[in-house]
N, C-alpha and C positions, 0 to 999 in steps of 0.2 A: 729661087726667088718666090715662086708661088707657095712653096712650103712655109717660108718665113712669114708671109702675109697671112697664111691660114693660122699659124700659131699665135700671131699678134691679135688676130680677130678673136680667137678663142680666149686669150688672156683678158682682153677688154670685155668680152661677154661675161666671163666669170666674175670679174671685178665689179661690173655694173650690176650683175645679178645679186652679188653679196651685199652691195651697198643698198639696193632697194629692198633686200630681204630683211635688213635691220629695221627694227621698229624705232619710233621716235619718242622722245620724252618732251614734256612741256613743263613750264614753270609759271607760277603766279606768286606775286609778292603778298606777304601777310604782315608787314611791319606795322606795329602799333605806334601811336603817337608818343613822343618823348621817350623812345627806347635808347638807353645809354649803355655802352659797353664798359664793363668794370673788371672783367677777368684778364687783366693785362699781364704780359710777361715782365716780371720785375726787372730783369737784367736789361731788357730793351728800353723799358721806361726810364731807368736810371741813367741810361746812356743817351737819353734825349730823343728816342724814337717814338713818333706818334703811332697809336694803334687804334684799330677799329675791329668790329666783329660781325659775323653773319651766322645765322642759325638756319640750316637747311633741313627740312623734314621730307620724308617720303614713306610709302608703305614698306613694311618690314621685308616684303619679298624682293625689294630692290636693294642691291649692295652698291653704294655709290663710292666713287673715288674722285679726287679733285686735282686740278692743275691749273696754272695760269701763265700768261705771257710775261709776268714780272716776278713771280716767285719761283725760287729753285724748288722748294717744297712747300705746299700749302699746309699750314699748321692746323690740323684737326686735333684740338686739345681735349675734346670729350665727345663721347657718343652715349646715347641712352635710348631705351625703348619705353614708350608709354602706350600700353595696349597694342594696337596694330600699327603704330607709327614709330619710326626710328628718327632720331634727331642727331644731326651732326653740328658740332659747335666749332666754328672756324675763327682763328685769331690772325689778323692781317695787319701788316705794316702799311702805313699810308704816308704820302709825301716823299721826303728824301731821308735816307738813313745810311750813314757811313758811305757817302758818295754815290749811292745807287738811288734811282728814281722808282717809286712804287705808285706812279700815277697811270691813268688810262688802263686799269686792270681789266682783262677779259678772263672771266672764270670759265673753265671747262669742267662739266660734270659728266662723268662716264659711268655706265652700268653695263654688265654683260648682256649681250643680245640687243643693245640699243645703240643708235647713232649718238655720238657725243653732243651734249647740249652746251652751247656757249652763249654767255650774256655778259654785258658790261657791268662791272661792279666798282664804281667810283665811290669811295666812302670818305667822309670827313673824320677828323680825329675824334675818338670816343663815341662815334656813331655806331649803332647796332641795327641791322636789318634782318628780316625773316622772310624766307622763301619756302614754297612747297613745290617739290618736283614730283610729277606723276606721269603715268602712262595713259594718254587719252583714249587708247583703244584696249583698255585692260581686259575687257570681256570678249574680245573678237579673236577667234581662231587660236585660242591658247590651251585648248584641251579641257576635259571635264573638270578636273580639280581646280585649275586656276580660274576658270570661268565662274564657278560657284564661290570660290574663296575670294576673288576680287569683288564680286557682287556683295559678299559679306562685309568686306572692308569698306565699301561705299556706304552700306547701310549703317555700319558702326560709326562712321564719321558723321552721319546724319542723326546719331543717337537713337536709331531704330533698333534697339538691342535685341528684342525678341526675334525680329525678322532676320537680323544678322546671325543670331545663334542658330536658326534653322538652316541658313545658307552654309554655315560652317559644318553643321552636321551632315548636310547633303554632300559637301565636298569630300568628307571622310569616306563616303561610300563609293567614290570613284576608284578606278583601277590605276590611275596615274598619280597617286599621292606621293609627293617627294619626301625623302627621309629627313630633310633638314628643316622642315616646318612643323611645329607642334600645334595642331589645331585645338587640341584639348586645353592648352594653356589659354588660348583666346577665349574659349567658352568659359573657363574658370574666371577670367577677368570680367566677362559680361555678368556672370552670376554675382560677383562681388559688387559690381556697379549697381545692379538691380537692388541688392541688399542695402547698399549705402544710400541709394535714392529713397528707399522705404524709410530708413532711419532719419534721413535728412528732412523728408516731408513731414514726418511725425513730429520731430523737434520744432520745425517751423510752425506747425499748427499749434503746438503747445507753448509758443513764445520762448522756447529755449534756443535762442539764436546762436549762442556760443557753439553748441554741439551741431546745429544745422550748418554753420559755416564750416566746421571741421569735416563733415561728411560730404558737403558739396565740393569742397576743395579737393578731397580724395578723388571724386569723380572727374573733376577738371584736370587733375594731374594725369589721368589715364586717357582722357579724350578732351583735348583743348577746344574742340569744335562743338561740344555739347552745349547748344544754345540754352536749353532749359536749365542745366546746372549752372552755367555762367550767370544767367539772369537771376536765378534764385540765390546764388552766392552773393551777388552784388546787393540784392534786396535785403538779404540777411545782415550783411555788413552795415547797411544803412539803418535798418531797424534796430540792430544791436547798439549802434552808436547813439541813436536817438533815445532808446529806452534807458541806456546807461546814463545819459545826460539828465533825463527827467528824474530818474531815481536819485541821482546824486544831488540835484538841486533840492528835491524834497527832503532828503536825508540831512542836508546842511541846514535847512529851515528848522527841522525838528531839533537838531543838535543845538542850534543857536537859541531856541526857545526852551531848552532844558527837558525836552521830551525824548529822553535817551533810549527808552525801550523801542519806540517807533523808529528812531534813527538807527539803532542797532540792527534791526531787521533789514532795513534797506542797505546799509553799509555791508552787511553780510552777503546779500544778494550781489551787490556790485563786485565784491571780492571773489565770490564763487564763479561769477560769469566772466571773470578776467577782463573787466572793462578797462578802458584807458585810465580811469580814475581809481583803479584798484589799490595802488600804493597809498593814495590819500585816504581811501576808505579804511585800509588797514591801520593807518595812524589814528584815525578817529575811533576805531574799535578798541585800540589800546587805551586811548584816553577814557572811553566809556567804562572799560573794565577797571581802570585805576580809580575812577570816580565811585564805581560800585563797591570796590574794596574799602574805600575811605568811608563811604556812607553805611555800608552794611557788613563790613568785614568779610572774611572768607567763610567757607561752608563749615569749617570745623570749630566747635565750641567746647571750651573747658569751663565748667561751672562749679564754684563752691556752693554747697547747699546746707541749709539749716532748717531743722524742725524740732519741735518740742521732744525732748528725751533723746534726740540724735543730733547733737550739734556739729558732728563731723561728717560731712557728705561730699561726694565728688561725682560729677556726671560728665561724661565725654560723649559727644555725638556729632553727626554730620547733618547740617541743615541747608539743603540746597533747593532753590526755587524750582517748582514744577517737577521735582523728582523726589521719589520716596527714598529715604535713607534710614539709618538706625542710630540708636544710642544705648549706652550702658551706664547704670548708676549704682553707687554703693554708699550706704549710710550706716553709722554706728555711734556708740557712746563708750566712754572709758570703762564703765562697769562691765560691759560685755567682755572686754579683754581680761578684767579681773576675774570674771566667772570661769575663765579657762584655767585658773589656778585653784586647785582643790582646797587650799588652806585658807581661802578667803571666805569669811562668813558675814561680811557686811554688805553684800550685794543687795541692792534694793529693787532695781528694774533695769537689768542689762538688756540691750536691744541691738540687733543688727538686721539690715535689710539690703537685699540686692534685687535689681530689676533691669529689664531690657525691653526695647520696643522699637517702634517705627516713627519717623518724622516726615512731615510733608508741609510744603509752603502753602499758605492761604493767599495772602497778599502782603507785599512788603510793607512793614518789616516784621510781620507776624508769621510764626510757624506753630502748628499743632503737633502733638505727639501722643501716643498711647502705647501701653505695654502691660507687662505683668511681671511679678516677681515673688519672692518668698521672704517672710519676716519671721525672725526667731526672737522671742522675748523671754528672758530668764528671770525667775523669781525664787526667793528662798523657799525651802521645803517647810512642811508643817511641823508641829511640836514633836511628832513621833520620829522624824528623820531630819538630818542636817543636809541631805542632798538637795542640790538646786534642781528646779523644775523648768524644763524647756517647753515653751508654749509656741507652737508653730501656726502660721497663717499664710494663706494665698493672698497676694496683694496686687490686684489690678489697679492701674493708674492711668490718668489722663491729665494733660496740661498744655500750657502754651509757653512759647519762647518769643521774646522780642529783642531785635538787634537795634541798638542805637549807636551807629558807627561801629567801632570795635568792641563796644560794651554789650554784654548780654544779660538780660533779666529773665529768670525762669520760675514758673510757678507749677507745682504738681499737687493734684488732689489724688490721694490714694485711699482705696477702700480695702478693708481687711476681713477675710473670711477665716475665722479660727478653725483649725482642724478638729478641735474638741470644744463643744459648746460651753463647757464650764470655764474655759479660758478667755471667752470673748470679751467679757467686761474688763479683765486685766489687760488684754492686748489693746482694746479700743476698737471701735468700728471704722474709724477713718483717721487720716492724718493730712495736714497741710504742710507743704514744703516750699520754701522760697530759696532762690539761688541768685548768685551774682558771679559773672565770669567774663571771659574775653573770647573773641572769635578771630580766626586767622585763616 
């Protein structure tokens, strides 16, 4: 009898010692206003079952499992890690479903080495709640590695990234580093966050709120408790919306008053910044480009040119506003082609001219161009010979082009430097060329 009492006492002592040896978990709610659960199980939803959700976060060092008094199995439909925090997404049936009651739910959260944590989780249909589970004594009596690592986790949550990084590095110098935790990945995440913050702050100061929103959002995705990033993200959203609205209103005023160039600049900014008015801005830009084509035609012009002694001319060029482009011209008369036939002796003044150069816009609808070319004028030989004489000249030129809708007017002034002085009078010192064409 005495032996049985001794064994019973020993069993109770071991059980009580094990119970008190287990550490405890704590929980705090982090639900935001108007949180709605949308990740419903389609099969349950179609069968008339009401559903709700819960998101439970914890430090990555904790591996949680879940059970409840009303669920055969708690549906954890997704888990993810953001920085040093792991998130568990729970999908729960509420009310009655297929004859079973899912009310008065008590959720049990378990983790190795900790006493189970239980709390009431009564949810309304489509409701979503968020909770954080943590070890309140995370830095007490846990060994060198976990003491520094957990301190790093806490600093990370407070967005003290430089200090957290130092704690992580210190934890790696301990002798009890576990094999299943990669501290270097945590440090790499901090390095990324610091880089994103630098980019975000720079974009914010430069009024580039679109990119600032992008980088602050990346930080918040890794650390939802980063108060600075959350605040700046919200402020960037507000300023971006306000700036877009002011730009759009000004652009619409310019557009209504026919000031299309000013409107075009603002609509382009709205489109590039991906404002909520971007689709309307794109429509306006299409309208402005259509108007420009109707008023000034496209950048390519084909022009028929006429000059004394060269009635057949053609010029093809690109005339684009604020950008330098090029052109190519060719002019000739019928006599020149006759001169190519050796049996022709009635050639009076055969001529051919080719030139090329650059174009640039001055102010709509005027463009200037300049270039150079070569002129060949053919004349009959003297009395001692019947051979034709080719008189060559270098031909620099300058001119202007005017677009009137799709119609193009072109004027060219060409100066000629004879290669042989005795041919200068026959060739002529200059030539005026006029042209008419279309642009597209």
